C-alpha positions in Angstrom: -43.4 11.0 -22.8 -41.8 8.1 -24.5 -39.7 5.4 -23.1 -36.7 7.0 -24.4 -37.7 10.2 -22.5 -38.6 8.9 -19.2 -35.5 7.0 -19.4 -33.5 10.1 -19.9 -35.3 11.8 -17.5 -34.6 9.3 -14.9 -31.0 9.0 -15.4 -31.1 12.9 -15.1 -32.4 13.3 -11.9 -30.4 10.2 -10.5 -27.5 12.5 -12.1 -28.3 15.4 -10.2 -29.1 14.1 -6.8 -27.0 15.4 -4.1 -27.0 11.8 -2.8 -25.0 9.5 -3.6 -26.6 6.6 -5.9 -24.8 3.5 -7.0 -27.0 0.4 -8.7 -26.2 -3.1 -9.4 -28.2 -5.7 -10.7 -28.4 -9.7 -9.3 -25.0 -10.5 -11.2 -23.4 -7.7 -9.1 -22.8 -5.2 -12.5 -22.5 -1.8 -12.0 -26.1 -0.1 -13.9 -25.6 3.3 -12.3 -23.3 5.3 -10.4 -24.1 9.1 -10.1 -21.2 11.8 -9.5 -21.8 12.5 -6.0 -21.3 8.7 -5.4 -18.2 9.6 -7.5 -17.5 12.4 -5.2 -17.9 10.7 -2.0 -16.2 7.5 -2.6 -13.3 9.5 -4.5 -13.8 7.5 -7.5 -13.0 9.1 -11.5 -16.2 9.0 -12.9 -15.5 6.9 -16.4 -18.7 6.2 -18.7 -17.1 2.3 -18.7 -17.9 2.3 -14.9 -21.5 0.8 -15.8 -21.5 -3.0 -16.5 -18.3 -3.5 -14.3 -18.7 -5.7 -11.1 -18.8 -3.5 -8.1 -16.4 -5.3 -6.3 -13.9 -4.3 -9.0 -14.9 -0.6 -8.9 -15.0 -0.3 -4.8 -12.0 -2.5 -4.4 -10.6 0.5 -1.7 -13.9 0.5 0.0 -14.1 -3.7 1.7 -17.1 -2.3 4.0 -19.4 -0.6 1.0 -18.1 -4.1 -1.0 -19.5 -6.7 2.0 -22.5 -4.8 2.3 -23.8 -4.7 -1.0 -22.2 -8.4 -1.7 -25.2 -8.9 1.4 -28.2 -6.8 -0.1 -29.9 -10.4 -1.5 -29.4 -12.6 1.1 -30.4 -9.8 4.2 -33.6 -10.6 5.6 -33.7 -6.7 6.6 -32.0 -4.1 4.7 -30.2 -1.2 6.4 -32.1 1.8 6.8 -30.3 5.3 7.9 -27.5 3.4 8.8 -23.6 4.7 9.4 -20.3 3.8 8.0 -17.0 5.2 8.3 -15.1 5.0 4.9 -11.5 3.5 6.5 -9.5 5.0 3.0 -11.0 8.6 3.5 -11.9 8.4 6.9 -15.6 10.1 5.9 -18.8 9.2 7.5 -21.7 8.1 5.2 -25.6 7.7 6.3 -26.6 4.9 4.0 -29.9 3.2 3.1 -29.8 0.1 1.1 -32.7 -0.8 -1.0 -33.8 -3.7 -3.3 -34.8 -3.1 -7.0 -38.2 -4.8 -8.0 -40.0 -5.0 -11.1 -44.1 -4.9 -11.3 -44.0 -8.4 -10.2 -42.1 -8.0 -7.2 -39.3 -9.8 -8.7 -35.7 -8.9 -7.6 -33.7 -7.4 -10.4 -30.9 -5.3 -8.2 -30.1 -3.4 -5.3 -29.5 0.5 -5.0 -27.2 2.2 -2.1 -28.4 5.7 -1.5 -25.8 7.4 0.6 -24.4 10.8 2.1 -21.9 12.5 3.3 -22.3 13.0 7.0 -18.5 14.0 7.6 -19.4 17.7 8.7 -22.5 16.4 10.7 -20.3 14.0 12.5 -17.5 16.5 13.3 -20.1 19.1 14.5 -21.8 16.4 16.8 -18.3 15.6 18.3 -17.2 19.2 18.9 -20.7 19.1 20.8 -19.9 16.1 22.5 -16.5 17.6 23.5 -17.7 20.9 24.7 -20.5 18.8 27.1 -17.6 17.3 28.7 -15.1 20.0 28.8 -17.9 21.6 30.5 -18.2 19.3 33.3 -14.5 18.8 33.8 -14.0 22.3 33.6 -16.0 23.0 36.8 -13.9 20.4 38.9 -10.6 21.0 37.4 -11.2 25.1 37.9 -11.7 24.6 41.4 -9.2 22.0 42.2 -6.5 24.3 40.1 -7.0 27.1 42.4 -6.7 25.1 45.7 -3.3 23.6 44.4 -2.0 26.6 43.3 -1.7 28.7 46.9 -0.1 25.7 48.5 2.5 25.4 45.4 3.5 28.8 46.0 4.1 28.4 49.2 6.1 25.5 48.9 8.2 27.3 46.3 9.0 30.2 49.2 9.5 28.7 51.5 11.9 26.4 50.0 13.7 29.5 48.6 14.0 30.8 52.3 15.4 27.3 53.8 18.2 27.2 50.5 19.3 30.9 51.8 19.9 29.4 55.4 21.7 26.4 54.2 24.2 28.6 51.8 27.4 26.1 53.9 25.4 22.7 52.8 26.0 22.0 49.4 23.8 18.9 49.6 20.5 20.3 51.2 21.1 23.3 48.7 20.3 21.0 45.8 17.6 19.1 47.3 15.8 22.3 48.0 16.7 23.5 44.6 14.8 20.1 43.5 12.0 21.0 45.6 11.6 24.5 43.9 12.3 23.1 40.4 9.2 20.4 40.9 6.9 23.0 42.6 7.1 25.4 39.6 6.7 22.6 36.8 3.6 21.3 39.3 2.8 25.1 39.0 2.9 25.4 35.2 0.9 22.0 35.1 -1.8 24.0 37.0 -1.6 26.8 35.1 -2.0 25.0 31.6 -5.2 23.3 33.5 -6.8 26.5 33.8 -5.9 27.7 30.4 -7.5 24.7 29.2 -10.9 24.3 31.2 -11.6 28.5 31.0 -14.1 29.7 28.2 -12.9 30.7 25.3 -14.1 34.2 24.2 -12.3 34.7 20.9 -11.3 38.2 20.0 -12.3 38.1 16.4 -11.0 40.4 13.8 -9.6 40.2 10.1 -6.4 38.2 11.0 -3.7 36.9 8.1 -2.7 33.3 8.0 0.6 34.8 7.0 1.1 37.1 9.8 -0.3 34.3 12.4 2.7 31.8 10.9 5.4 34.4 11.2 4.4 35.7 15.0 4.1 32.1 15.9 7.6 31.1 15.1 9.6 33.2 17.4 7.2 32.5 19.9 7.6 28.4 19.4 11.6 29.0 19.2 11.4 31.0 22.5 10.2 27.7 24.4 12.3 25.3 22.5 15.8 25.5 20.5 15.7 25.0 17.0 19.3 23.6 17.0 20.3 22.3 13.6 16.1 21.8 12.5 15.3 23.6 9.4 11.6 25.3 9.0 10.3 25.8 5.3 7.7 28.2 4.5 5.1 27.6 2.1 2.9 30.1 3.2 1.5 32.2 -0.3 1.1 36.0 0.5 -2.2 36.4 -1.3 -3.9 34.2 0.7 -7.7 35.8 1.9 -7.8 37.0 6.0 -10.0 35.1 7.8 -12.5 36.3 10.8 -10.5 34.8 13.8 -8.6 35.3 17.0 -5.1 35.9 16.1 -3.7 35.9 19.6 -5.6 32.2 20.1 -4.5 31.4 16.3 -0.9 32.1 17.1 -1.1 29.8 20.1 -2.1 26.9 17.9 0.5 27.2 15.4 3.1 27.8 18.4 1.8 24.4 20.1 2.2 22.4 16.7 5.4 23.7 15.6 6.9 23.0 19.5 5.3 19.4 19.1 7.6 18.8 15.8 10.4 20.7 17.2 10.6 18.5 20.1 9.7 15.3 17.8 12.8 16.2 15.5 15.2 16.7 18.0 17.4 19.5 16.4 17.2 17.6 13.0 15.6 17.5 10.3 12.9 19.7 8.5 9.6 21.4 9.5 7.4 22.4 6.6 4.4 24.9 7.2 2.2 25.5 4.2 -0.9 26.7 3.5 -3.4 26.7 0.5 -7.0 28.1 -0.6 -9.3 25.4 -0.5 -12.7 26.1 -2.5 -15.9 24.6 -0.7 -17.2 20.9 -1.7 -20.5 21.8 -0.8 -23.3 24.2 -0.8 -23.4 24.6 2.6 -20.1 24.8 3.3 -18.1 28.3 3.1 -14.1 28.0 1.2 -11.3 27.1 4.0 -7.8 28.0 4.3 -5.7 25.1 5.1 -2.9 25.0 7.0 -0.2 22.2 7.4 2.5 21.9 9.5 4.6 18.6 9.0 7.8 17.3 10.4 9.8 14.2 8.7 10.4 12.9 12.5 9.9 9.5 14.0 6.1 9.9 13.5 3.2 8.7 16.0 2.6 5.1 16.8 -0.6 3.7 15.6 -1.7 2.5 19.0 -1.8 6.2 20.2 -2.8 8.1 16.9 -6.4 8.4 18.1 -5.9 9.8 21.2 -3.3 12.7 20.4 -6.2 15.3 21.1 -7.3 14.0 24.2 -6.9 15.8 27.6 -4.3 14.6 29.9 -3.1 12.0 27.0 0.6 12.2 26.6 3.6 10.0 26.3 6.2 12.5 27.1 7.9 11.9 30.9 6.9 15.7 32.0 4.3 16.4 29.6 0.5 17.6 30.8 -1.2 16.5 27.9 -3.0 19.3 27.3 -1.1 21.1 24.2 -3.1 19.4 21.2 -6.3 19.4 23.6 -6.0 23.4 23.8 -5.0 23.2 20.2 -8.2 21.4 19.3 -10.4 23.9 21.7 -9.3 26.7 20.2 -9.5 25.5 16.3 -13.3 24.2 17.3 -14.0 27.6 18.5 -13.2 29.1 15.1 -15.5 26.6 13.8 -12.4 24.7 11.9 -11.1 21.0 11.9 -7.8 19.4 12.6 -6.8 16.4 11.4 -3.3 14.3 11.9 -1.6 12.1 9.5 1.2 10.4 11.0 3.2 6.8 10.4 6.0 5.4 12.1 9.2 6.6 10.7 7.0 8.6 8.4 6.6 12.1 9.8 3.9 13.8 11.4 1.6 16.2 9.5 -1.2 18.4 11.4 -4.1 20.2 8.9 -5.8 23.2 10.6 -8.9 24.1 8.3 -10.2 27.4 8.9 -13.3 28.8 7.4 -12.9 31.9 5.5 -16.2 33.6 7.2 -17.5 34.7 10.7 -17.1 31.6 13.4 -20.6 30.8 13.8 -19.8 29.5 17.7 -17.6 32.3 19.3 -16.2 30.1 22.0 -17.4 27.4 24.9 
């Protein structure tokens, strides 16, 4: 091969690599960035990128800039390290190498990286399954032991209330006891539902039908008031393989949260779209978004909304969103939340158009 042919072969090889490649010279000018790197970093490919300073090209990715900036001063370069990209939330695995000539003089640096977001999500689901298995054994035992005394308290308080019909003060106190016992029992039932292993009844399921069935279920549990629900769910979406009842519960719980946040005002938007697969190993997905224009979620608690028993509501159990995530995970899906104080909240559920690999846990 001639030198020109060698150079062309090398550039074609790098361009078509399934890993992201970003190379810079000693002055920090971009020598090469391939298409996969642009996709992962969400940078629009531009023929004029070559020659730009990397800090200008990567101005949205401060952590990547920091890594490249220290390439020529580090005594040991990172190998197979991981980094979460703050602007997008993606997780990348990367290796940083120096580019040397035949005399071992350093001419530049190259960053090789791969999108590990799906791997990270799968590992997180596995960690969640392990935590739930341990929690489930303990919680199920406690819940069963607590249900019987609660039922007895409710029945006995009801009997006593009928015997003191002439004492309004005692009747009011006994009514409070019965109400609190019912609330405690409802929490116990929710705990049992959360820790019980999911067994999916998988069948061809229409997202349109799931949404249509979930709306009246949510309205039965909480009054809509003046809140408007806007639907943007196309009829032509393909059916997915899923458990219709469980998916209805996902939409119902998310819709209840939105209605509670709005307090009888504002708008809830439910939309869905087909999302093509980004990688060869991925299935195409249906994205379902439930968004409200309410007060939003405080930044300090947003990362905890899916944690079991975490709640900001005075009488909440903190299991609603945890159950939602458990069902979505059982369908090999993902759920993400975007929110800002005063800017509303949007939950996005991504479900593969295919047969779930995990039929419950």
